[in-house]
N, C-alpha and C positions, 0 to 999 in steps of 0.2 A: 742784431736782431733779427729772428731768425719764426718768419709767419707757412703755417702748413696755407690748405687750400681747405681746411676745416677754421678757420684763422686761431688756430694755438700754435702758442709762441712757445719755444726750446728755451729752454731754462736751463742748467747749471750750478750743484751744491756744492762750491768750491773748500779741493782738499788741504790747503790751509788754513777757511777758517772758518769755513764752514755753513758760509753763506750761500744762500741765494740770492741768483745772478744770472742773466745774457747772458753767455758761452763772449770771451774775446781777449786780445794780450796787444801782443809791443809788435810790430814789425822788426824784419832782418833789417839788418843793414844793405842795402839792394836790390828789396824788395818794393812792388808797388802795394798800396793796397787795396786792391782786389785781391794779386795773394795772398798776400797777409792775412787778410781776412777769411777765406776759400780755407789755407792752410791753416788756420787758428782755430773756429768750428772745429774742422772735421778732427781734428787732437785733439780736444775740448770733451765733442758729440758723440763721436763715430758721423755724424755727418755729414756728407759732401754738400756745399751749397750755390747758389746762381746767387751770385751783388743789382739788387734790381735801383737805391738809390741812398744817398744819403738821408737821412728823418732826422739827425739833429746833435750840437756838438755843446759839447760838458765840460767844465771845466772846476776842477779839481783845488780849488781858494788854495789849504793851505799845502798839500803834495806838489802844492805847483802841473797838472795832468792835463793836458783837453785832448777831450776823447771826444773821433767822431766814430758814430755810430751812423748805421746804411738798415736798410730792408733788406730780407735776403731768403728767399725759397728756397726751399729742402729736394733736392734733385736724387739721391742714393744715399744709401747705408741705413740703420739706424741706431734711434738715440743707446746711450748708458756709459756704465760708466768709464773712466780713464782714469790715462795718471795723473790726469791733472783735475778731474773733479769727481767725488763719488758719487753722482749720479745725474745722468742727463736726462731728466723727461718732458716728457709738451702737457702743458698749464693751459685756463683757459684764463683773459687775459682778463678776465672779473674775478682770478683766485689773487695777481698780483703785489695789491697790493695789501695782502695779508703774508706773502712771504720773504720780500723783499726790503731796505729802507727805503727808503720814497728818491736818496739823488739815482737810484735805477726802475724801482716801478717806470717814474716815469718818462723815460728812456723807452719803454712799453711805450706803455699812451705816446706817447710822440711817437710809434712809427706809427702808427694807424690816425694820426688826422694831417692836415695843410700845410705849409711849408714847413721846414726848417727850424724849429727856434736854437738857440745858442742858451745855454745857462750856466750856473755857476752855484754851487755847493763845499760842502765840510765833511768832506767823504761820507755824506751817513742824513744829510739835512737838504734843505736846498735855499739857497738867499734868497 
């Protein structure tokens, strides 16, 4: 979750399914979590980030995937289309519920909250 100084969040429209989501991805073999975060966000948005803290753990039950979400801040670059995203842009936190499914919007809300929650979902809806 990338949050700028104005409190806006960086979101992408995925090239594979057209959905709006926070940027993210899968670690490469032997890659640290922090290195993977920086690489994935740069690949999907054009923005290099600094990693701050864990903001949540999310279990996609049917797909058997566990995602760790970290709050980050932008260091350099400008958001734009990439090989993985048709769009990357900064949005106000208040607009995420209209842009994305609850399973992804909650990750943004959690990044502004207290201790990191653990949540389960089915890819769209929260359990």
